N, C-alpha and C positions, 0 to 999 in steps of 0.2 A: 704728622698725624692730623694737625689742625687743617692743613691744606686738603687732605683726603676727605675729611668730614665736610669741609666747605664745598668741595666739588660734588660730593654726594647730595648735599642740601640743594645746591644749584640745579643739579640734574633732576632731583625730585620736583622742584618748582617748575622747571621747564616742561616736564612730563604732565604735571597737573594742569598746566595752562593749555595744553593741546586738547582739541575736541576729540572725543571718543567717536568711534564709528556709530554707536547708538545715538549719541547726541546729534551728530551730523544727519543721520537718517530722520530723526524726529523733526529737526528744523526744515529739512527738505520736504517732508510730508506736509507740514503746516503751511509752507509757502505754496505748495501745489494745491492744497485744499482751498486756500484763499484765492488763488488764481482761477480755480474751477467754479467756485460758488459765486454766482452773479449777485446774490443778495448781500454778501459781505461787503462792507464799505460803501454801501449806497445810501446809508442814512446821512442826512444833511449834517455836515460839520459846522454849519453856520451857527455861531454862538447866539445870534439873535433868534434863530428858529428854536434852538434848544430852550432858551429862556421863555419863549412864547408857549411852547408845549408844556413846560413846567408850570407856568401860571394857569394854563388851561386845565391841566390835570387837577390842580389845587382847587380851582373854581368849581369844577364838576364834583369833586369830592365833597366840598362844602355846600354844594347846590346853590351857589351864589349867582343868582340870575342876573343881577346888575352887572357883575364882572363879566359873566358869559355874554350878555347882550353886547357889551362894548367890544368883545373879541370876535363877534360874528359878523358876517357880511349881511347887508340889508336883505338880500335875496337868499338867505340861508335855506337850503333844501333839507326837508326832514321826511318826506314821503315821495317815493317815485310813483309814476302813473298806475299803480296797481289798485287804486281806489276809484269809486265812481266819480269823485271830484277831480281825479287826475293828480298831477304833481301838486305838492303843497310846499310853499316857500314863505319865508318871512314870518309874520306874527303867528302865534299859536303853537310854537315849537315846545315851549315849556309845559303847556297844558297837555300836549300830545305825549310828551315823555312821562308826565305824572300819571295820566290815565292808563297808559300801557306798561308802567313800571320799567321804563327803559333806562333809568339812571344807572343801575348796576351794569347793564350791557354797555352803556356809553363809557363808564369807567374802565371796563375791561378792554374795550377797543382802543381807548386812548393810552392804556398802559403798554400797548404793543409798540414795536419799532415802526417808525415812519420811513417810507422810502419814496423815491420820486416816481411819478407816473404822469407824463405830460407836463402840464403847468402846475400840477398839484403834488403835494406831499401827502401820501395816503397811508392809512393803517387799516387792517393788518397788512403785512408785506405780501401775503398770498394774493391779495386783490391786484397787485401790480404785476404778478407773474402770469404771463399769457398762457403758460402750460397748465395752469390750475384753473378749473372752472369754479371760481369762488362766487357764491351768491348770498353770503351772510351780511351782517351789518358791516359797514365801513365808514370811515371818517376821512374827510379831505380838508386840507389847509392850503391856502395859496397866498401869494403876495398881492396885495391890493394897495396901490399908491405908495409903495415903498415899505409897507409894514405887513406882517402876517395876519391873516384873518381865517377864522374857522368857517368853512364854506358849506359843508354838508355832513350829515350823519343819516344815512339811509340804509335800508335793507333791500336785498335782492338785486 
């Protein structure tokens, strides 16, 4: 009798360890979706980049202009040629953000996932997708001299 119970127990364990058709179908669908979605897995796995983005988000949230200035490129772009003065780069970015109330918009864009577009890591991901005609605010980060720098936050 003990042998029969032991065999039933082993049979039960063997069956429980097998994948059900439903589980197999779910795993196959997930793998197919990952293969078909070009946006999945494009975020930089670089620990250095993730750390930089984390510090950048915190500095923007705190509106720490000294920390932000140290994280930006010298030619940081904040207005594209849509003004009479043309492109605006460098100094004046914080005043521009204050006057136009862009801090919340900047926080929102930086909370998005960053994906690669050319030499830049950009947010939101829609900006990198050529099939989407995205013309809203966007942020760009790139490597400069071996370290990450915040390069632009522009609209249009």
